[in-house]
C-alpha positions as CSV (number, residue, x, y, z in Angstrom):
1,M,-24.7,-78.3,-59.0
2,K,-24.9,-82.0,-57.7
3,I,-21.5,-84.1,-58.7
4,K,-22.5,-87.3,-59.9
5,M,-19.9,-90.6,-60.1
6,I,-20.6,-92.3,-63.4
7,C,-20.9,-96.0,-63.0
8,A,-20.7,-97.9,-66.2
9,V,-17.9,-100.0,-67.8
10,L,-16.0,-97.4,-70.0
11,G,-18.7,-96.1,-72.1
12,A,-20.6,-95.4,-69.7
13,S,-18.4,-96.7,-66.5
14,L,-15.5,-98.9,-66.0
15,L,-15.9,-100.4,-62.8
16,Y,-17.8,-99.9,-59.5
17,S,-16.9,-101.2,-56.1
18,A,-19.4,-101.6,-53.4
19,T,-17.3,-100.9,-50.2
20,A,-18.2,-98.1,-48.8
21,Q,-15.6,-96.2,-47.3
22,A,-13.7,-92.4,-47.9
23,E,-13.4,-91.5,-51.9
24,I,-11.5,-88.5,-53.6
25,V,-12.7,-88.3,-57.1
26,Q,-10.7,-86.2,-59.4
27,R,-10.3,-86.1,-63.6
28,L,-6.9,-87.5,-64.4
29,V,-5.3,-88.2,-67.9
30,V,-3.5,-91.3,-67.5
31,T,-0.7,-91.3,-70.3
32,A,1.4,-94.8,-69.3
33,M,0.9,-98.2,-67.8
34,A,4.4,-99.5,-66.1
35,S,5.5,-102.7,-68.2
36,E,6.2,-104.7,-65.0
37,P,3.4,-105.4,-62.3
38,D,5.3,-104.0,-58.9
39,S,6.1,-105.9,-56.1
40,E,2.9,-106.8,-54.8
41,G,1.5,-107.8,-58.0
42,G,-0.4,-104.5,-58.9
43,D,-0.3,-101.9,-62.0
44,V,1.1,-98.6,-61.7
45,F,0.0,-96.0,-63.9
46,T,1.3,-92.4,-64.9
47,I,-0.8,-89.8,-64.9
48,A,-0.5,-86.2,-66.7
49,G,-0.3,-83.7,-63.8
50,K,-0.7,-84.4,-60.1
51,T,-2.7,-86.6,-58.2
52,A,-4.7,-85.0,-55.2
53,C,-2.0,-86.9,-53.5
54,G,0.8,-84.9,-54.3
55,G,2.6,-87.4,-56.6
56,K,2.4,-88.4,-60.6
57,Q,1.4,-92.5,-60.1
58,I,-1.6,-94.6,-59.1
59,R,-1.8,-97.8,-58.6
60,M,-4.8,-101.1,-59.0
61,D,-5.4,-104.4,-59.4
62,A,-8.2,-106.5,-60.1
63,R,-8.7,-107.0,-56.1
64,S,-8.5,-102.9,-55.4
65,V,-11.6,-102.4,-58.1
66,N,-13.2,-105.3,-57.3
67,L,-13.3,-107.6,-60.2
68,D,-12.3,-110.9,-61.0
69,E,-9.2,-111.7,-63.2
70,A,-10.7,-112.0,-66.7
71,P,-13.0,-108.7,-66.3
72,Y,-9.8,-107.1,-64.9
73,E,-8.0,-108.3,-68.0
74,A,-10.4,-106.7,-70.2
75,L,-10.8,-103.4,-68.0
76,K,-6.6,-102.6,-68.6
77,V,-7.4,-103.2,-72.6
78,R,-10.3,-100.6,-72.6
79,L,-7.9,-98.4,-70.9
80,A,-4.9,-98.6,-72.8
81,E,-7.3,-97.2,-75.9
82,R,-8.2,-94.1,-73.4
83,M,-4.7,-93.6,-72.8
84,R,-3.5,-93.3,-76.7
85,A,-6.2,-91.4,-77.6
86,R,-5.6,-88.8,-73.9
87,T,-9.0,-89.2,-72.9
88,P,-9.7,-87.6,-69.6
89,M,-11.1,-90.2,-67.1
90,L,-12.5,-89.9,-63.5
91,V,-10.5,-91.9,-61.2
92,T,-11.5,-92.5,-57.5
93,V,-8.6,-93.7,-54.8
94,K,-9.8,-94.6,-51.8
95,K,-7.2,-92.3,-49.6
96,C,-4.1,-90.3,-49.7
97,P,-1.5,-93.0,-48.2
98,E,-0.1,-91.3,-44.6
99,D,3.3,-92.4,-46.4
100,A,5.2,-92.1,-49.7
101,S,3.5,-94.8,-51.4
102,V,1.1,-94.8,-54.6
103,P,-3.0,-94.0,-54.2
104,I,-4.5,-97.3,-55.0
105,V,-7.8,-96.8,-57.3
106,R,-11.3,-98.2,-56.2
107,Q,-13.0,-96.7,-59.4
108,I,-12.1,-95.0,-63.1
109,A,-14.7,-93.8,-65.4
110,A,-15.1,-92.2,-68.2
111,C,-15.9,-88.6,-68.2
112,T,-19.2,-86.4,-69.0
113,P,-19.1,-82.5,-68.8
114,A,-21.3,-83.2,-65.5
115,A,-18.8,-85.1,-63.5
116,C,-15.9,-83.3,-65.3
117,A,-15.7,-80.1,-65.5
118,D,-12.4,-78.9,-64.0
119,G,-9.1,-81.1,-63.0
120,R,-10.1,-80.5,-59.2
121,A,-9.9,-83.5,-56.9
122,R,-12.9,-84.0,-54.7
123,L,-12.9,-85.2,-51.0
124,Y,-16.7,-86.1,-50.2
125,L,-17.5,-85.6,-46.3
126,H,-20.1,-86.7,-44.2
127,E,-23.0,-83.8,-42.6
128,R,-20.9,-83.7,-40.0
129,F,-17.1,-83.2,-41.8
130,Y,-15.8,-87.1,-42.0
131,P,-15.2,-88.8,-45.0
132,V,-17.1,-91.1,-46.1
133,E,-18.3,-92.5,-49.7
134,Q,-19.8,-90.0,-52.7
135,E,-23.3,-91.9,-52.9
136,N,-23.7,-91.1,-49.1
137,A,-21.9,-87.3,-49.1
138,P,-24.1,-84.4,-48.5
139,N,-20.5,-82.2,-48.6
140,V,-17.5,-82.1,-50.5
141,L,-13.6,-80.9,-50.5
142,L,-11.8,-79.3,-53.2
143,L,-8.3,-80.8,-53.1
144,P,-5.7,-80.0,-53.0
145,L,-5.8,-77.3,-49.9
146,P,-4.5,-74.2,-50.7
147,K,-2.3,-72.9,-47.6
148,G,-3.9,-71.2,-45.2
149,K,-3.0,-67.8,-43.2
150,L,-1.2,-69.0,-40.1
151,P,2.3,-70.9,-41.1
152,G,2.0,-74.8,-41.3
153,T,-1.7,-74.5,-42.4
154,W,-4.1,-75.4,-45.1
155,K,-6.9,-73.6,-45.6
156,V,-10.2,-75.8,-45.8
157,E,-13.6,-74.6,-47.2
158,I,-16.2,-77.5,-47.2
159,V,-19.1,-76.9,-49.5
160,S,-22.7,-78.8,-49.6
161,V,-23.0,-81.0,-52.9
162,A,-26.5,-79.8,-53.5
163,G,-26.0,-76.3,-54.6
164,G,-22.8,-75.7,-53.5
165,K,-23.6,-73.5,-49.7
166,L,-20.0,-73.1,-47.6
167,R,-20.9,-75.7,-44.7
168,L,-17.6,-75.1,-43.2
169,S,-14.5,-72.7,-43.3
170,G,-11.3,-72.9,-41.2
171,Q,-7.5,-74.3,-41.7
172,I,-6.2,-77.6,-40.7
173,N,-2.5,-78.6,-39.9
174,R,-2.0,-80.8,-42.5
175,A,-2.0,-81.2,-46.2
176,D,-3.9,-84.7,-46.0
177,Y,-7.3,-83.3,-44.6
178,A,-8.4,-86.7,-43.4
179,Q,-5.3,-87.1,-40.7
180,G,-5.1,-83.1,-40.4
181,E,-7.2,-81.3,-37.2
182,L,-8.9,-78.0,-37.0
183,V,-6.6,-75.1,-35.9
184,G,-6.7,-71.1,-35.4
185,G,-10.7,-71.4,-35.2
186,Y,-13.2,-71.9,-37.7
187,V,-16.7,-71.3,-38.5
188,T,-19.6,-74.1,-39.9
189,Y,-23.1,-72.8,-41.5
190,Y,-26.5,-74.3,-41.8
191,P,-27.1,-75.6,-45.7
192,D,-29.1,-72.2,-46.1
193,G,-25.4,-70.6,-45.6
194,K,-26.9,-69.2,-41.6
195,I,-23.5,-69.3,-39.2
196,E,-24.4,-72.5,-37.4
197,K,-20.9,-72.1,-34.7
198,Q,-17.9,-69.9,-34.6
199,V,-15.6,-71.8,-32.7
200,A,-12.4,-69.4,-32.0
201,Q,-9.0,-71.9,-31.2
202,D,-5.3,-71.4,-30.6
203,G,-2.6,-73.1,-32.9
204,Q,-2.7,-76.7,-31.2
205,G,-6.4,-77.0,-32.2
206,R,-7.9,-76.1,-28.6
207,Q,-10.7,-73.8,-28.3
208,D,-9.2,-70.7,-26.9
209,G,-11.4,-67.3,-27.1
210,V,-14.8,-66.8,-27.7
211,T,-17.2,-69.3,-29.0
212,S,-20.8,-68.8,-30.2
213,L,-23.5,-70.9,-30.9
214,Y,-26.8,-70.4,-33.3
215,R,-30.4,-71.4,-33.9
216,A,-31.5,-72.5,-37.6
217,D,-33.3,-69.3,-37.4
218,G,-29.7,-66.7,-36.4
219,S,-30.9,-66.4,-33.1
220,L,-28.2,-66.9,-31.0
221,E,-28.2,-69.7,-28.8
222,S,-24.9,-69.7,-26.3
223,R,-21.6,-67.6,-26.0
224,G,-18.3,-68.3,-23.9
225,N,-14.9,-67.9,-23.3
226,W,-12.4,-70.5,-23.7
227,R,-8.6,-70.8,-22.7
228,H,-6.8,-73.6,-23.6
229,G,-9.3,-75.7,-24.3
230,L,-11.4,-75.4,-21.0
231,P,-14.1,-72.6,-20.2
232,E,-13.1,-69.7,-19.0
233,G,-14.9,-66.8,-17.4
234,T,-18.9,-66.2,-18.7
235,H,-20.7,-68.6,-20.6
236,Q,-24.3,-67.4,-21.4
237,Q,-27.3,-69.3,-23.0
238,Y,-30.1,-67.0,-24.7
239,H,-33.9,-68.2,-25.5
240,A,-35.1,-67.8,-29.2
241,T,-36.5,-64.8,-28.2
242,G,-33.0,-63.2,-27.1
243,Q,-33.3,-63.0,-23.8
244,L,-31.2,-64.5,-20.9
245,R,-31.9,-68.6,-20.3
246,E,-29.0,-68.5,-17.5
247,A,-25.1,-67.1,-17.1
248,S,-22.9,-69.3,-15.5
249,V,-19.1,-68.2,-14.7
250,Y,-15.9,-70.1,-14.9
251,R,-12.3,-70.9,-13.9
252,K,-9.7,-72.8,-15.2
253,G,-13.0,-74.8,-16.3
254,Q,-14.4,-75.7,-13.4
255,R,-18.0,-73.7,-12.8
256,V,-17.6,-71.5,-9.9
257,D,-19.8,-71.9,-6.7
258,G,-22.5,-69.4,-5.4
259,P,-26.1,-68.6,-6.5
260,V,-27.3,-69.7,-9.9
261,Q,-30.4,-68.1,-11.8
262,T,-32.1,-69.4,-15.1
263,F,-34.7,-66.9,-16.8
264,D,-38.0,-67.6,-19.3
265,A,-38.5,-66.5,-22.5
266,N,-39.9,-63.1,-21.6
267,G,-36.8,-62.9,-19.1
268,K,-38.3,-63.3,-15.9
269,L,-36.9,-65.5,-13.1
270,S,-37.8,-68.8,-13.8
271,T,-36.0,-71.2,-11.2
272,S,-32.8,-70.4,-8.6
273,Y,-30.2,-72.7,-6.6
274,V,-26.9,-72.8,-5.3
275,L,-23.6,-74.7,-6.3
276,R,-21.5,-75.7,-3.9
277,D,-18.6,-78.2,-5.2
278,G,-19.8,-77.5,-8.8
279,R,-23.5,-79.4,-7.8
280,M,-26.6,-78.2,-6.7
281,E,-26.8,-77.7,-2.6
282,G,-29.9,-76.6,-0.7
283,E,-33.4,-75.4,-2.1
284,L,-34.3,-75.6,-5.8
285,L,-37.0,-73.1,-6.2
286,S,-39.4,-72.8,-9.2
287,Y,-40.6,-69.1,-10.0
288,F,-44.7,-68.1,-11.8
289,P,-44.1,-65.8,-14.5
290,D,-45.4,-62.6,-11.5
291,G,-42.2,-63.7,-9.2
292,K,-44.1,-65.9,-7.1
293,V,-42.7,-69.6,-6.0
294,A,-44.0,-72.6,-8.4
295,G,-41.8,-75.1,-6.5
296,R,-39.5,-75.7,-3.7
297,T,-37.3,-78.9,-3.3
298,Q,-34.3,-79.6,-1.2
299,V,-31.3,-80.6,-3.2
300,S,-27.8,-82.2,-1.8
301,K,-24.9,-83.0,-3.3
302,G,-26.9,-82.4,-6.7
303,K,-29.3,-84.7,-6.0
304,F,-33.2,-84.2,-4.6
305,N,-33.0,-84.7,-0.9
306,G,-35.8,-84.5,0.9
307,R,-39.3,-82.8,1.0
308,S,-40.5,-81.0,-2.1
309,A,-43.5,-78.8,-3.1
310,E,-45.4,-77.8,-5.7
311,Y,-48.2,-74.2,-5.5
312,Y,-50.9,-72.6,-7.5
313,P,-50.3,-69.4,-8.4
314,D,-52.5,-68.5,-5.2
315,G,-49.6,-70.3,-3.2
316,A,-52.2,-73.1,-1.9
317,V,-50.2,-76.6,-2.2
318,R,-50.6,-78.5,-5.3
319,A,-48.6,-81.2,-4.4
320,T,-46.2,-82.6,-2.1
321,M,-43.2,-85.7,-2.2
322,T,-40.4,-86.6,0.2
323,Q,-37.2,-88.1,-2.5
324,V,-34.0,-89.9,-1.7
325,N,-31.5,-90.1,-4.5
326,D,-33.9,-88.5,-6.9
327,L,-36.2,-90.9,-6.2
328,P,-39.7,-90.7,-4.8
329,V,-40.5,-92.5,-0.9
330,G,-43.2,-92.8,1.2
331,E,-46.6,-90.9,0.6
332,A,-46.9,-88.1,-2.3
333,L,-49.9,-86.2,-2.1
334,E,-52.0,-84.2,-5.0
335,F,-54.2,-81.7,-3.7
336,Y,-57.1,-79.6,-5.7
337,P,-56.8,-75.8,-5.5
338,D,-59.7,-75.7,-2.7
339,G,-57.1,-78.0,-0.8
340,K,-59.2,-81.6,-0.8
341,V,-57.0,-84.1,-1.6
342,Q,-56.9,-85.0,-5.1
343,S,-54.3,-88.3,-4.9
344,R,-52.3,-90.0,-2.9
345,Q,-49.8,-92.3,-4.2
346,Q,-47.7,-94.6,-2.1
347,Y,-44.0,-95.4,-2.8
348,G,-41.3,-98.2,-1.8
349,D,-37.5,-97.3,-0.7
350,E,-36.4,-97.6,-4.2
351,G,-39.0,-95.5,-5.7
352,G,-41.6,-98.0,-7.0
353,L,-45.2,-96.9,-7.2
354,L,-47.3,-99.6,-4.9
355,S,-50.4,-97.8,-4.2
356,V,-52.9,-95.3,-5.5
357,R,-55.8,-93.6,-4.6
358,R,-57.4,-91.1,-6.9
359,Y,-60.6,-88.4,-5.7
360,S,-63.2,-86.7,-7.3
361,P,-63.2,-82.4,-6.4
362,Q,-65.9,-83.4,-3.8
363,G,-63.8,-85.8,-2.0
364,V,-65.5,-89.3,-3.5
365,L,-62.9,-91.9,-3.6
366,V,-62.7,-93.0,-8.0
367,L,-59.8,-95.4,-8.2
368,E,-58.0,-97.4,-6.3
369,R,-55.0,-100.0,-7.5
370,R,-52.1,-101.2,-5.4
371,W,-48.6,-103.1,-6.2
372,D,-46.4,-105.3,-4.6
373,A,-42.8,-104.6,-4.2
374,Q,-42.0,-106.2,-7.4
375,L,-44.4,-103.7,-9.2
376,R,-46.7,-106.5,-10.0
377,E,-50.5,-105.5,-9.5
378,Q,-52.0,-107.2,-6.9
379,G,-55.1,-107.6,-5.5
380,T,-58.9,-106.0,-6.5
381,S,-58.5,-102.4,-8.7
382,R,-61.2,-101.0,-8.7
383,S,-62.9,-97.5,-10.4
384,W,-66.0,-95.5,-8.8
385,Y,-68.2,-92.8,-10.8
386,E,-68.3,-89.4,-8.8
387,N,-71.7,-90.5,-7.2
388,G,-70.1,-93.2,-5.2
389,K,-71.7,-96.1,-7.5
390,P,-68.6,-98.8,-8.6
391,E,-68.1,-98.4,-12.2
392,Q,-65.1,-101.8,-12.4
393,A,-63.3,-103.9,-10.4
394,I,-60.9,-106.0,-11.6
395,E,-59.0,-109.0,-9.5
396,Y,-55.0,-109.3,-10.5
397,V,-53.0,-112.0,-8.9
398,N,-49.0,-111.4,-10.1
399,D,-50.0,-108.5,-12.9
400,R,-52.5,-110.6,-14.6
401,R,-56.0,-111.0,-14.5
402,D,-56.9,-113.8,-12.1
403,G,-60.5,-114.0,-10.6
404,W,-63.5,-111.7,-11.4
405,S,-63.4,-108.9,-13.8
406,R,-66.8,-106.6,-13.5
407,S,-68.1,-103.7,-14.7
408,W,-71.2,-101.6,-13.9
409,H,-73.7,-98.8,-15.4
410,E,-74.0,-95.7,-13.6
411,D,-77.2,-96.4,-12.4
412,G,-75.8,-99.8,-10.5
413,S,-76.9,-102.0,-13.7
414,L,-74.1,-104.8,-14.3
415,K,-72.5,-104.5,-17.6
416,G,-70.5,-107.0,-17.8
417,E,-68.5,-109.3,-16.2
418,C,-65.8,-112.2,-17.0
419,Q,-63.6,-114.9,-14.6
420,Y,-60.4,-115.3,-15.5
421,V,-57.8,-117.9,-14.5
422,A,-53.7,-116.4,-15.1
423,G,-54.6,-113.8,-17.7
424,K,-57.1,-116.2,-19.8
425,A,-60.8,-115.8,-19.8
426,Q,-63.0,-118.4,-18.7
427,G,-65.6,-119.9,-21.2
428,A,-67.2,-117.6,-23.5
429,C,-68.6,-114.4,-21.5
430,G,-65.6,-112.2,-23.1
431,E,-63.9,-109.4,-21.9
432,A,-65.9,-106.5,-19.8
433,P,-64.7,-102.9,-21.7
434,P,-62.5,-101.0,-19.1
435,A,-64.0,-98.3,-17.9
436,P,-62.7,-94.7,-18.8
437,E,-61.4,-93.5,-15.5
438,L,-59.3,-96.8,-15.4
439,Q,-58.4,-97.2,-18.7
440,R,-57.1,-93.7,-18.9
441,K,-55.0,-94.0,-15.4
442,E,-53.5,-97.6,-16.7
443,Q,-50.9,-96.1,-18.7
444,A,-50.2,-92.9,-16.6
445,W,-49.4,-94.9,-13.2
446,R,-47.5,-97.2,-14.4
447,A,-45.3,-94.5,-16.0
448,L,-44.7,-92.9,-12.3
């Protein structure tokens, strides 16, 4: 059942602070108020039992509860009535002080059965388990924490606010959750209760032993051994099908050099390469499911350097490119299955696309565009129908239309034309509709 903080003034709520911060919420019976303010001008209250922070006192003033002086004085009068009647209150403190000082009240509200089912304090937590304000918290931790299995530890069991499903179980090295660290291993869970992660740790909170990660459907995603906070031995990654994706070997936190293979969801070889000094070196090969080579790329010090090629399943070349430090340079070619050129792309020394020509399966030029070294489109960009007749011609200067833009029907007759100056149409000529081929390539080639 979702725990809800009541936010109205006594009878509904006493106070509300809009300041977003961690909240520890607890049902308390306030029994007395000190006759004199403390050294900082705040009011100190005594409670029956103990707070989540371990003491028997709480402190508040007008500033801590975000009230002016007059409303705060009226609040104390109403609170005195609850104290005389020993009425349980729902008290929220900002946090447990790191020293021995008294915790500061942020909110105090009248109890309702839904909000005050017991006297346990509750710390509200983010999806990733750090303290947040109650309003935005999907998870909650009951306080005080019980003793853990290991000496000097406290048991942690974080549950979802809605449904009470276990989200994290483990132990920390301090009684104050916000100040402690997980030690000795922990488990996290998906909202439906399935295990998300199992982490083995030593007494200092370092990963030590086997760590396993699972997908939301319950399938194993990865598993590997750790020693004193560093990966050690074999680490394996898996597809959702259960097939091995990749296995890596570590020594003293460093991945061991040598051949590496990855596999697809059906267990077929996907890629192979060699690690040297922790980086890819030599030739990276990719494979079709039948084991034939689908591509090869030259790699140096972990970056693509040299000639690369992609292939069709029958072994015919599909594309070629030269790269320097992961960037394409020079001419890149694409081919149809019969070996005819599909496109020619020219790249500059820094990887920018300078020109592209695309051809039909019959070898007819159907697209031509050019860019300068600043990647601005220049000159006339043209497209043709597959019968060789012009489809569209657009004149560019510094990436803007400048000159004539014309389009033609497939029979060669003029469809429309318009003259531009610095990107603006002249007169009432309107704008020639972009040809489908040129429009389709407008985004594709700019993305390269």
